[in-house]
Structures are given as structure tokens and as C-alpha cells.
VEXDOGU-329949 format. One record per residue: residue in three letters; residue number from 1; x, y, z of N, C-alpha, C in turn. Coordinates in steps of 0.1 Angstrom, whole numbers, plus 5000, padded with zeros to 4 digits. Example, Ala and Ser with C-alpha at 12.3 -4.5 7.8 and 13.67 -1.06 7.14 Angstrom:
BEGIN
R   residu   num    n.X    n.Y    n.Z   ca.X   ca.Y   ca.Z    c.X    c.Y    c.Z
R      ALA     1   5132   4943   5078   5123   4955   5078   5132   4967   5078
R      SER     2   5128   4978   5071   5137   4989   5071   5129   5000   5079
//
This chain:
BEGIN
R   residu   num    n.X    n.Y    n.Z   ca.X   ca.Y   ca.Z    c.X    c.Y    c.Z
R      UNK     1   5030   4871   5075   5020   4877   5067   5024   4891   5063
R      UNK     2   5028   4900   5072   5032   4913   5068   5047   4913   5067
R      UNK     3   5053   4906   5058   5067   4906   5056   5070   4907   5041
R      UNK     4   5081   4913   5037   5086   4914   5024   5078   4925   5016
R      UNK     5   5075   4922   5003   5069   4931   4994   5054   4929   4995
R      UNK     6   5047   4940   4999   5032   4940   4998   5028   4950   4987
R      UNK     7   5023   4944   4976   5021   4952   4964   5007   4957   4963
R      UNK     8   5005   4970   4960   4992   4977   4961   4988   4980   4947
R      UNK     9   4978   4973   4941   4973   4976   4928   4963   4987   4928
R      UNK    10   4960   4993   4917   4949   5002   4915   4936   4994   4916
R      UNK    11   4925   5001   4918   4911   4995   4917   4905   5001   4904
R      UNK    12   4905   4993   4893   4900   4999   4881   4885   5000   4881
R      UNK    13   4880   5013   4879   4866   5015   4878   4864   5024   4866
R      UNK    14   4852   5023   4860   4849   5031   4848   4844   5045   4852
R      UNK    15   4840   5053   4842   4836   5067   4845   4824   5067   4854
R      UNK    16   4816   5057   4854   4804   5056   4863   4807   5050   4876
R      UNK    17   4820   5047   4879   4823   5041   4892   4820   5026   4893
R      UNK    18   4818   5019   4881   4816   5005   4881   4829   4998   4880
R      UNK    19   4831   4987   4888   4843   4980   4889   4845   4972   4876
R      UNK    20   4858   4974   4870   4862   4966   4858   4867   4952   4864
R      UNK    21   4859   4942   4865   4862   4930   4872   4873   4922   4865
R      UNK    22   4872   4921   4852   4883   4913   4845   4896   4920   4846
R      UNK    23   4896   4933   4846   4909   4941   4847   4915   4939   4861
R      UNK    24   4907   4939   4871   4912   4937   4884   4917   4923   4886
R      UNK    25   4910   4913   4881   4915   4900   4881   4929   4898   4874
R      UNK    26   4930   4905   4863   4943   4905   4855   4954   4911   4863
R      UNK    27   4951   4923   4869   4962   4929   4877   4966   4921   4889
R      UNK    28   4956   4914   4895   4959   4906   4907   4967   4894   4903
R      UNK    29   4964   4888   4892   4972   4877   4887   4987   4881   4884
R      UNK    30   4989   4892   4878   5002   4897   4876   5011   4897   4889
R      UNK    31   5005   4901   4900   5012   4902   4912   5015   4888   4918
R      UNK    32   5005   4880   4917   5007   4866   4923   5017   4859   4916
R      UNK    33   5017   4859   4902   5027   4852   4894   5041   4858   4895
R      UNK    34   5042   4870   4900   5055   4877   4902   5061   4873   4915
R      UNK    35   5053   4866   4924   5057   4861   4937   5059   4873   4947
R      UNK    36   5049   4882   4946   5049   4892   4957   5045   4884   4970
R      UNK    37   5049   4890   4982   5046   4883   4994   5032   4886   5000
R      UNK    38   5026   4897   4996   5012   4899   4999   5007   4909   4989
R      UNK    39   4994   4909   4987   4987   4919   4979   4979   4929   4988
R      UNK    40   4981   4942   4986   4975   4952   4994   4963   4958   4986
R      UNK    41   4952   4953   4988   4940   4958   4980   4933   4970   4987
R      UNK    42   4928   4979   4979   4920   4990   4985   4929   4999   4994
R      UNK    43   4941   5001   4990   4949   5011   4997   4947   5024   4991
R      UNK    44   4956   5034   4994   4955   5047   4987   4957   5046   4972
R      UNK    45   4966   5037   4967   4967   5034   4953   4954   5028   4948
R      UNK    46   4947   5021   4956   4935   5015   4952   4923   5024   4954
R      UNK    47   4926   5037   4957   4916   5048   4958   4903   5044   4966
R      UNK    48   4906   5037   4977   4895   5032   4985   4885   5042   4990
R      UNK    49   4889   5054   4993   4880   5064   4998   4871   5070   4987
R      UNK    50   4873   5067   4974   4865   5071   4963   4855   5060   4959
R      UNK    51   4855   5049   4966   4846   5038   4963   4835   5036   4973
R      UNK    52   4823   5032   4969   4813   5029   4978   4814   5015   4984
R      UNK    53   4806   5012   4993   4807   4999   5000   4806   4988   4990
R      UNK    54   4796   4989   4981   4794   4978   4972   4806   4975   4963
R      UNK    55   4812   4985   4958   4824   4984   4949   4836   4978   4957
R      UNK    56   4838   4983   4969   4849   4979   4978   4847   4964   4981
R      UNK    57   4835   4959   4984   4833   4945   4987   4834   4937   4974
R      UNK    58   4829   4942   4963   4830   4935   4951   4845   4933   4947
R      UNK    59   4853   4944   4949   4867   4943   4946   4874   4931   4954
R      UNK    60   4871   4930   4966   4876   4919   4974   4872   4906   4969
R      UNK    61   4860   4905   4965   4854   4892   4960   4862   4888   4947
R      UNK    62   4863   4897   4938   4869   4894   4925   4884   4891   4927
R      UNK    63   4891   4899   4935   4906   4896   4937   4908   4883   4944
R      UNK    64   4900   4881   4954   4901   4868   4962   4898   4856   4954
R      UNK    65   4888   4857   4945   4885   4846   4936   4897   4843   4927
R      UNK    66   4903   4853   4922   4915   4851   4914   4927   4846   4922
R      UNK    67   4928   4851   4934   4939   4846   4943   4938   4832   4946
R      UNK    68   4926   4828   4950   4923   4814   4954   4933   4809   4965
R      UNK    69   4936   4817   4975   4944   4813   4986   4958   4813   4984
R      UNK    70   4964   4818   4973   4978   4817   4970   4987   4826   4978
R      UNK    71   4983   4838   4981   4991   4848   4988   4982   4855   4998
R      UNK    72   4987   4860   5009   4979   4868   5018   4974   4881   5012
R      UNK    73   4962   4885   5016   4957   4898   5011   4955   4907   5023
R      UNK    74   4960   4919   5022   4958   4930   5031   4949   4940   5025
R      UNK    75   4938   4943   5031   4927   4951   5025   4924   4963   5033
R      UNK    76   4923   4975   5026   4919   4987   5033   4905   4986   5038
R      UNK    77   4903   4990   5051   4890   4989   5057   4886   5002   5063
R      UNK    78   4893   5013   5060   4891   5026   5067   4878   5032   5064
R      UNK    79   4872   5039   5074   4860   5047   5073   4860   5057   5084
R      UNK    80   4853   5068   5082   4852   5078   5092   4845   5073   5105
R      UNK    81   4835   5065   5103   4827   5060   5115   4833   5047   5119
R      UNK    82   4834   5045   5132   4839   5033   5137   4831   5021   5133
R      UNK    83   4818   5022   5134   4809   5010   5131   4811   5006   5116
R      UNK    84   4813   5016   5107   4815   5013   5093   4828   5006   5091
R      UNK    85   4838   5010   5098   4851   5003   5097   4850   4989   5103
R      UNK    86   4843   4987   5114   4841   4974   5119   4834   4965   5109
R      UNK    87   4824   4970   5102   4816   4962   5092   4825   4959   5080
R      UNK    88   4833   4969   5076   4842   4966   5065   4852   4955   5069
R      UNK    89   4857   4955   5081   4866   4945   5086   4859   4931   5087
R      UNK    90   4847   4931   5091   4840   4918   5093   4838   4912   5079
R      UNK    91   4834   4920   5069   4832   4915   5056   4845   4910   5050
R      UNK    92   4856   4918   5052   4869   4913   5047   4873   4900   5053
R      UNK    93   4870   4899   5065   4874   4886   5072   4865   4874   5066
R      UNK    94   4852   4877   5064   4844   4867   5059   4848   4862   5045
R      UNK    95   4854   4872   5037   4859   4869   5024   4873   4863   5023
R      UNK    96   4879   4860   5035   4892   4853   5036   4904   4862   5035
R      UNK    97   4902   4875   5038   4913   4884   5039   4922   4881   5051
R      UNK    98   4935   4883   5049   4944   4880   5060   4945   4891   5070
R      UNK    99   4945   4904   5066   4946   4915   5075   4939   4927   5069
R      UNK   100   4935   4936   5078   4929   4949   5074   4939   4960   5076
R      UNK   101   4939   4970   5066   4947   4982   5067   4938   4993   5071
R      UNK   102   4941   4999   5083   4932   5009   5089   4940   5022   5091
R      UNK   103   4934   5033   5085   4940   5046   5087   4930   5054   5096
R      UNK   104   4935   5066   5100   4928   5075   5109   4921   5085   5101
R      UNK   105   4912   5081   5092   4905   5091   5084   4894   5098   5092
R      UNK   106   4893   5111   5090   4883   5119   5097   4881   5132   5091
R      UNK   107   4869   5138   5093   4867   5152   5089   4871   5161   5100
R      UNK   108   4867   5158   5112   4871   5165   5124   4885   5160   5129
R      UNK   109   4894   5168   5132   4907   5163   5137   4906   5154   5149
R      UNK   110   4913   5143   5149   4912   5133   5160   4923   5135   5170
R      UNK   111   4919   5131   5182   4929   5130   5193   4935   5116   5193
R      UNK   112   4946   5115   5201   4952   5102   5202   4943   5092   5209
R      UNK   113   4935   5096   5219   4926   5087   5225   4915   5083   5216
R      UNK   114   4910   5092   5208   4900   5088   5198   4905   5078   5188
R      UNK   115   4917   5080   5183   4923   5070   5174   4925   5056   5181
R      UNK   116   4930   5057   5193   4932   5045   5201   4919   5037   5202
R      UNK   117   4908   5044   5206   4895   5037   5208   4890   5032   5195
R      UNK   118   4892   5039   5184   4887   5035   5171   4894   5022   5166
R      UNK   119   4907   5022   5167   4915   5010   5163   4912   4998   5172
R      UNK   120   4911   5001   5185   4908   4990   5194   4895   4984   5191
R      UNK   121   4885   4992   5188   4871   4987   5185   4871   4978   5173
R      UNK   122   4878   4983   5162   4878   4976   5149   4885   4962   5151
R      UNK   123   4897   4962   5158   4904   4950   5160   4896   4940   5168
R      UNK   124   4891   4944   5179   4884   4935   5189   4871   4931   5184
R      UNK   125   4863   4939   5177   4850   4936   5173   4849   4928   5160
R      UNK   126   4859   4930   5152   4859   4923   5139   4866   4910   5139
R      UNK   127   4876   4908   5147   4884   4896   5147   4894   4895   5136
R      UNK   128   4895   4906   5128   4904   4906   5117   4917   4913   5121
R      UNK   129   4929   4906   5119   4942   4913   5122   4943   4926   5116
R      UNK   130   4948   4936   5123   4948   4950   5118   4962   4955   5117
R      UNK   131   4965   4961   5105   4978   4969   5103   4975   4984   5104
R      UNK   132   4982   4991   5112   4980   5005   5113   4985   5012   5100
R      UNK   133   4978   5021   5095   4982   5028   5083   4984   5043   5087
R      UNK   134   4996   5047   5089   5000   5060   5092   5003   5068   5079
R      UNK   135   4993   5076   5076   4994   5084   5063   4990   5098   5065
R      UNK   136   4999   5106   5072   4996   5119   5076   4994   5129   5064
R      UNK   137   4999   5126   5053   4998   5135   5041   4983   5136   5036
R      UNK   138   4976   5125   5039   4962   5125   5035   4952   5126   5047
R      UNK   139   4955   5120   5058   4946   5120   5069   4949   5132   5079
R      UNK   140   4961   5138   5078   4965   5149   5086   4965   5145   5101
R      UNK   141   4967   5132   5103   4969   5127   5117   4982   5119   5117
R      UNK   142   4991   5122   5126   5004   5115   5127   5004   5107   5140
R      UNK   143   5007   5094   5138   5008   5085   5149   5021   5088   5157
R      UNK   144   5020   5091   5170   5031   5094   5178   5037   5080   5182
R      UNK   145   5050   5080   5186   5056   5068   5191   5048   5062   5203
R      UNK   146   5043   5071   5211   5036   5066   5223   5023   5059   5219
R      UNK   147   5016   5065   5209   5003   5059   5204   5006   5045   5197
R      UNK   148   5017   5044   5189   5020   5032   5183   5023   5021   5194
R      UNK   149   5030   5025   5204   5033   5016   5215   5020   5011   5222
R      UNK   150   5011   5020   5224   4998   5016   5230   4990   5006   5221
R      UNK   151   4990   5010   5208   4982   5001   5199   4988   4988   5197
R      UNK   152   5002   4987   5198   5008   4974   5196   5005   4964   5207
R      UNK   153   5000   4969   5218   4996   4960   5229   4982   4955   5228
R      UNK   154   4974   4960   5218   4961   4956   5216   4960   4943   5208
R      UNK   155   4954   4933   5214   4953   4920   5206   4947   4922   5193
R      UNK   156   4954   4917   5183   4949   4918   5169   4955   4929   5161
R      UNK   157   4962   4938   5167   4969   4948   5159   4983   4943   5157
R      UNK   158   4987   4941   5145   4999   4932   5143   5010   4940   5135
R      UNK   159   5008   4952   5131   5019   4959   5123   5015   4973   5120
R      UNK   160   5025   4980   5113   5023   4993   5109   5029   4996   5096
R      UNK   161   5021   5004   5088   5026   5009   5075   5030   5024   5077
R      UNK   162   5043   5026   5079   5048   5040   5082   5049   5048   5069
R      UNK   163   5048   5061   5070   5051   5070   5059   5065   5071   5057
R      UNK   164   5070   5076   5045   5084   5076   5042   5091   5085   5052
R      UNK   165   5104   5081   5055   5113   5089   5063   5124   5094   5055
R      UNK   166   5131   5105   5059   5143   5108   5052   5154   5098   5055
R      UNK   167   5164   5097   5047   5174   5088   5049   5181   5090   5063
R      UNK   168   5182   5103   5066   5189   5106   5079   5181   5102   5091
R      UNK   169   5168   5102   5089   5159   5098   5100   5155   5083   5101
R      UNK   170   5157   5076   5090   5151   5063   5088   5156   5053   5099
R      UNK   171   5169   5052   5101   5174   5043   5111   5169   5046   5125
R      UNK   172   5169   5059   5129   5164   5063   5142   5150   5060   5144
R      UNK   173   5142   5063   5133   5127   5060   5134   5125   5045   5136
R      UNK   174   5132   5037   5128   5130   5023   5129   5133   5017   5142
R      UNK   175   5145   5022   5148   5149   5016   5161   5140   5021   5172
R      UNK   176   5136   5034   5171   5127   5039   5181   5114   5031   5182
R      UNK   177   5109   5027   5170   5096   5020   5169   5099   5005   5173
R      UNK   178   5110   5000   5170   5113   4986   5173   5113   4983   5188
R      UNK   179   5119   4992   5196   5120   4990   5210   5106   4992   5217
R      UNK   180   5097   4998   5210   5084   5002   5216   5073   4991   5214
R      UNK   181   5076   4981   5205   5066   4971   5201   5072   4957   5204
R      UNK   182   5064   4947   5202   5068   4933   5204   5076   4929   5192
R      UNK   183   5083   4918   5194   5091   4912   5183   5082   4908   5171
R      UNK   184   5070   4904   5174   5061   4899   5163   5055   4910   5155
R      UNK   185   5055   4922   5160   5048   4933   5154   5056   4937   5142
R      UNK   186   5050   4938   5130   5057   4940   5117   5058   4955   5114
R      UNK   187   5070   4960   5113   5072   4974   5109   5075   4975   5095
R      UNK   188   5067   4983   5088   5070   4985   5073   5068   5000   5069
R      UNK   189   5072   5002   5057   5072   5016   5052   5066   5017   5038
R      UNK   190   5060   5029   5035   5056   5032   5022   5065   5044   5017
R      UNK   191   5062   5049   5005   5071   5058   4999   5082   5050   4992
R      UNK   192   5079   5045   4980   5088   5035   4974   5103   5040   4974
R      UNK   193   5105   5053   4973   5119   5057   4971   5128   5055   4984
R      UNK   194   5122   5052   4995   5129   5049   5008   5129   5035   5011
R      UNK   195   5122   5027   5005   5119   5013   5010   5130   5003   5008
R      UNK   196   5138   5005   4998   5150   4996   4997   5159   4998   5009
R      UNK   197   5161   5011   5013   5170   5014   5024   5163   5009   5037
R      UNK   198   5150   5010   5038   5142   5005   5050   5144   4990   5052
R      UNK   199   5143   4983   5041   5145   4968   5042   5159   4965   5046
R      UNK   200   5168   4972   5040   5182   4969   5044   5185   4972   5058
R      UNK   201   5178   4983   5063   5180   4987   5077   5173   4978   5087
R      UNK   202   5164   4969   5082   5158   4959   5091   5143   4960   5091
R      UNK   203   5137   4968   5083   5122   4969   5083   5117   4955   5078
R      UNK   204   5104   4952   5082   5099   4939   5078   5092   4940   5064
R      UNK   205   5086   4952   5061   5077   4952   5049   5079   4964   5041
R      UNK   206   5078   4962   5028   5078   4973   5018   5064   4974   5012
R      UNK   207   5056   4984   5016   5043   4986   5010   5044   4994   4998
R      UNK   208   5043   4988   4986   5047   4994   4974   5036   4998   4964
R      UNK   209   5037   5010   4959   5029   5015   4948   5034   5009   4935
R      UNK   210   5046   5011   4932   5051   5006   4919   5050   4990   4918
R      UNK   211   5052   4984   4929   5051   4969   4930   5037   4964   4927
R      UNK   212   5027   4973   4929   5013   4969   4926   5009   4969   4912
R      UNK   213   5018   4975   4903   5015   4975   4889   5026   4968   4881
R      UNK   214   5039   4970   4886   5051   4965   4879   5059   4958   4889
R      UNK   215   5055   4946   4893   5061   4939   4904   5075   4933   4903
R      UNK   216   5079   4930   4891   5092   4922   4889   5104   4929   4895
R      UNK   217   5106   4941   4892   5118   4948   4897   5117   4950   4912
R      UNK   218   5105   4952   4918   5104   4954   4932   5106   4941   4939
R      UNK   219   5101   4930   4934   5104   4917   4939   5119   4914   4940
R      UNK   220   5126   4917   4929   5140   4915   4929   5147   4923   4940
R      UNK   221   5143   4936   4942   5150   4944   4952   5147   4938   4966
R      UNK   222   5135   4934   4968   5131   4929   4981   5139   4916   4984
R      UNK   223   5139   4907   4974   5147   4895   4977   5162   4897   4980
R      UNK   224   5167   4907   4972   5181   4910   4975   5183   4915   4989
R      UNK   225   5175   4924   4993   5176   4930   5006   5174   4919   5017
R      UNK   226   5164   4911   5015   5161   4901   5025   5172   4890   5026
R      UNK   227   5179   4888   5015   5190   4878   5016   5203   4884   5020
R      UNK   228   5204   4897   5022   5216   4904   5027   5225   4908   5016
R      UNK   229   5220   4907   5003   5228   4912   4992   5225   4927   4990
R      UNK   230   5232   4935   4999   5229   4949   4999   5233   4956   4987
R      UNK   231   5245   4952   4981   5250   4959   4969   5240   4957   4958
R      UNK   232   5234   4945   4956   5225   4942   4945   5212   4950   4947
R      UNK   233   5207   4950   4960   5195   4957   4963   5196   4972   4959
R      UNK   234   5208   4978   4963   5210   4992   4961   5212   4995   4946
R      UNK   235   5218   4986   4939   5220   4988   4924   5207   4987   4917
R      UNK   236   5199   4977   4921   5186   4976   4914   5177   4989   4917
R      UNK   237   5178   4993   4930   5170   5005   4934   5175   5017   4926
R      UNK   238   5188   5018   4924   5193   5030   4917   5187   5031   4903
R      UNK   239   5184   5020   4897   5178   5020   4883   5164   5027   4883
R      UNK   240   5158   5027   4895   5145   5033   4896   5145   5047   4901
R      UNK   241   5156   5053   4903   5157   5067   4908   5149   5077   4899
R      UNK   242   5149   5076   4886   5141   5085   4878   5126   5083   4880
R      UNK   243   5122   5071   4883   5108   5068   4887   5104   5074   4900
R      UNK   244   5113   5073   4910   5111   5078   4923   5110   5094   4922
R      UNK   245   5118   5099   4913   5118   5114   4912   5104   5119   4907
R      UNK   246   5099   5112   4896   5086   5116   4891   5074   5112   4901
R      UNK   247   5076   5102   4908   5066   5099   4919   5065   5110   4928
R      UNK   248   5076   5115   4933   5076   5126   4943   5071   5139   4937
R      UNK   249   5074   5141   4924   5070   5154   4918   5055   5154   4914
R      UNK   250   5050   5143   4908   5037   5144   4902   5027   5135   4910
R      UNK   251   5031   5128   4920   5023   5119   4929   5024   5105   4923
R      UNK   252   5027   5096   4932   5028   5082   4927   5015   5076   4921
R      UNK   253   5003   5081   4926   4991   5076   4921   4989   5080   4906
R      UNK   254   4991   5093   4904   4989   5098   4890   4999   5092   4880
R      UNK   255   5011   5091   4885   5022   5085   4876   5019   5070   4874
R      UNK   256   5014   5063   4884   5010   5049   4882   5000   5047   4871
R      UNK   257   4990   5055   4871   4979   5055   4861   4985   5058   4847
R      UNK   258   4994   5067   4847   5001   5071   4834   5009   5059   4829
R      UNK   259   5016   5053   4838   5025   5041   4834   5017   5030   4829
R      UNK   260   5006   5026   4836   4997   5015   4832   4992   5018   4818
R      UNK   261   4988   5030   4815   4983   5033   4801   4994   5033   4791
R      UNK   262   5006   5039   4795   5017   5041   4785   5022   5027   4781
R      UNK   263   5023   5018   4790   5029   5005   4787   5018   4995   4783
R      UNK   264   5005   5000   4782   4994   4992   4777   4991   4980   4785
R      UNK   265   4993   4981   4798   4990   4970   4807   4975   4970   4808
R      UNK   266   4969   4981   4811   4954   4983   4811   4951   4997   4806
R      UNK   267   4939   5000   4803   4934   5013   4799   4925   5019   4810
R      UNK   268   4930   5028   4818   4923   5033   4830   4923   5048   4831
R      UNK   269   4914   5053   4839   4914   5067   4842   4911   5068   4857
R      UNK   270   4916   5079   4863   4914   5081   4877   4900   5084   4881
R      UNK   271   4895   5080   4893   4882   5083   4897   4880   5098   4899
R      UNK   272   4869   5104   4895   4867   5118   4897   4864   5120   4912
R      UNK   273   4869   5131   4917   4873   5144   4910   4888   5144   4906
R      UNK   274   4895   5133   4908   4909   5133   4905   4911   5134   4890
R      UNK   275   4920   5142   4885   4923   5144   4871   4936   5138   4867
R      UNK   276   4937   5134   4855   4950   5129   4849   4960   5141   4849
R      UNK   277   4972   5138   4847   4983   5148   4846   4980   5157   4834
R      UNK   278   4984   5170   4836   4983   5180   4825   4992   5175   4814
R      UNK   279   4989   5180   4802   4997   5176   4790   5012   5177   4791
R      UNK   280   5016   5189   4796   5031   5191   4798   5037   5181   4808
R      UNK   281   5029   5179   4819   5034   5170   4829   5034   5155   4824
R      UNK   282   5024   5152   4817   5023   5138   4811   5035   5136   4801
R      UNK   283   5038   5146   4793   5050   5145   4784   5063   5143   4792
R      UNK   284   5064   5150   4803   5076   5149   4811   5077   5135   4817
R      UNK   285   5066   5129   4821   5066   5115   4826   5070   5106   4815
R      UNK   286   5064   5107   4803   5066   5098   4792   5081   5099   4788
R      UNK   287   5087   5111   4789   5101   5112   4785   5110   5103   4795
R      UNK   288   5106   5103   4807   5113   5094   4817   5111   5080   4814
R      UNK   289   5099   5076   4811   5096   5062   4808   5103   5057   4796
R      UNK   290   5105   5066   4786   5111   5062   4774   5126   5060   4775
R      UNK   291   5132   5063   4786   5146   5061   4788   5149   5047   4792
R      UNK   292   5138   5039   4796   5140   5025   4800   5139   5016   4788
R      UNK   293   5147   5005   4788   5146   4996   4777   5133   4989   4776
R      UNK   294   5129   4984   4765   5117   4976   4763   5117   4964   4772
R      UNK   295   5106   4962   4779   5104   4950   4788   5109   4952   4802
R      UNK   296   5115   4964   4805   5120   4967   4818   5109   4966   4828
R      UNK   297   5098   4972   4825   5086   4972   4834   5077   4961   4830
R      UNK   298   5076   4951   4839   5068   4939   4837   5058   4937   4848
//
């Protein structure tokens, strides 16, 4: 289930926060027909923390109806209160979701023991398989190797979505985590610019922002890495270096919205209070996008 390319689409809502159902169904179908190995709904790219309970549940219903059981769905279930996260997880399970993506969101900084109890409660009370979402840039909580090892022993916690590592640290990070968990525990990474190397190094999963909107090239990289064609995987990834550069400079979320609009996949705007790129930054992004041949991003 948590293997290969897990593609994370946006959650398209209008200026009033109402879900654009047809648009989400269309984006979902793009991913399924591109043969992604799972769809990651309501992740950070899906702006889950900007959506109320009704919209989050509606998004699952719409995407799952379009999916009709064809690929596994991993859905963000994070909330600051444990009982809310449990309820999100129970609803996701009832709607046929394969796994929940749970981060340590909080207003008050959390301790390792608090996070352990939170994750254990969600996994055991909901019955939904749980993937740890380690996203310190937004939650300001970092999962220590010791905490990951503890959580990996909890029934129902089946994998982790790690933050990007530097190339120098990637191999050590992966090996350190691998020896601390069971063989079935899926280790994956976000930060698209490191994920080809992560797959080549032996990671199980690429949790992809770009793959959630433009899946074809990301599917090709993943298949090459999984089949052991390292040269091809690296060559394909090299073509995306300009994209990885603007992702890191302007944020992958804002650039993704700009790409979707520029290539006329959908017409969307970020949920408030998030703002689109400033004019000069938008122009810089468009200059990069114009260097690619027509049809490259599908």
C-alpha cells in the first residue's frame, strides 16, 4: 500500500471555501490513469489544515467515488485534538480509505510522550492503518529515531513520510531508520528534489507534490528506480532540476498552483490567508516553465 509513488493533489476550493467537486474528480482521474501507486488526499499540498470537517469529508467522498477502488488512498487525518483526529480517521475508514496520514500538529509544543499517546490512540481507536507524517517545517515537531522506533511497534502504524534529507545525510538516515523498524514498515520521503535518490537508496515511497498534479514524469522516475535502472531514473530526475529549484525557492505549494493555472489544467487559487506569488516571482516561475517543451507536463 505505501510503496512507490504516492501522489498528492491539491484540494480545489473556491473563494468561499466550497469544494470544486468536478475539479477534484478530474484531478483524481489524472492520477489514477497515470498509474500512480497511491493517491495522497488532504496532505499539505491538499491544504488540509485550511479546510473544515465538512469539506475534508466531502473531498474524500468525491475522490473515492471517482477512484472506485482502483488505487489505495492515503488521507490526511491530522487535528490538534486527539478525539478529532480519531473521528477523522474513523470517517476515512468508513469511506474506504486505505491509510491515514497523521502529523503532530499543535499550538502548544508537544513532548515525545504526548505524540506517542496521540498516535497510539488514533491508530488503536480508529482501526485505520496510520502513516506517520514528520513535517517539522510546519508542525515544529521533529520525530526522533527513538520515537519512530516506539511508534513502529504500535499495531496499525505502518509507515512514515519523512522530511527531505540532504544527499549527504540520506543514506545514513534511511539505514538508521531501517534498523529501528520492522521489515513491513514502509519508509518514505517527501521533498521531491531528494526522492529519486531516496528510492534508489532503498526507500519504499516517494510522497510527491509534483506527482499530484503532473504525474507522468514522476511515475517514470519511480518505475526506473524500482526496476534498478538507476541511470534512467537519474537522467529523468535531472530534467526536473529547474522545477526543484523553484519549489525550494518559492514553496512547492505556491509553485504547484501556478503550474496548474499556467498549463490550464485547472483554474485555482490558494485558500486564504495564503497568497499567490508576487508578480515578479510569478514571472520568474513562468520563465522556468517556458523552458520545457510543449506536452512535457501531463
